[in-house]
N, C-alpha and C positions, 0 to 999 in steps of 0.2 A: 290765862292770858299771857301773851308774849309781850315783852317790853320792846317798844319800837323807838328808835332814836329819831325824834322830830324836833327841829329847832326853828322857831319863828323868829326871823331876823328883820324887824322893821328898823328904819333909820330914825324917824321922829314920829311919835304917836301923838295925835291931837284929838280934841273934841271941841264942839261949839261952846261947851260950858267952861272951858279953860282958855279964855281969850288972850292971856298974856303970851301964849306961844304963837299966835296967829302971825305976827310979823316975821317969824323965822321960817314959815312954810315956803314962801317963794324962794328964799335963799337955798333951802335944802333941795327943792325941786329943780332949780337952775343948776346947782352943783351936780345933781344926779344926771341931768341932761348933758352936762359938759363932760361927764365921765369921771368925776372925782372919785377915787377909790374909796370903798366902804361907805358911800353915801347913796342911799336909794331915795326914791320919791317918798313923800310923807304918807302916812296911813292913819285913817281914823280909828278910834278905839273900837267902834262897832264892827268895822271890817275885820280887825284883828280878832275880836271875840268870835265872830261868825266863822272865820277861817279855822280857829282852834277847835270849835265844836264840830265843824265839818271834818277836820283831820282826825278827831277822835272817833268819829263814826265810820270813817273809811280806813280800813286796815291796810290799804295800799300806800298810804301817805307815809313817806320816810324822808329823812335828810333835812337839809336846810330849805326853808320856805322863805323866799324873798318876797318883795312887794307884789310882783306879778303873780306868783303862785298863791299868795294870800288872797289877792283879789279874786282869782279863779275859784279858790276854795270857798270864799265868802258867798259868791254867786250861786254855788251849788247848794248851799245851806237853805233849806226851804221850811224847816220847822224849828 
């Protein structure tokens, strides 16, 4: 196996089981929409996990995966 450099770079990770972070979600999403550097939309834990599994299965995934890429990878994950 070849070692591939893949970095998953979420801004804020959240889940419905961790309610204390919910008030911060709109703030992060607004900051992302305004173009604040190094702030992306928030991502759910399940989306991040599916993206990582999909990236492991796809040998073509390389480099930094931001929220958009993570969401696309998560949608590809079918099993």
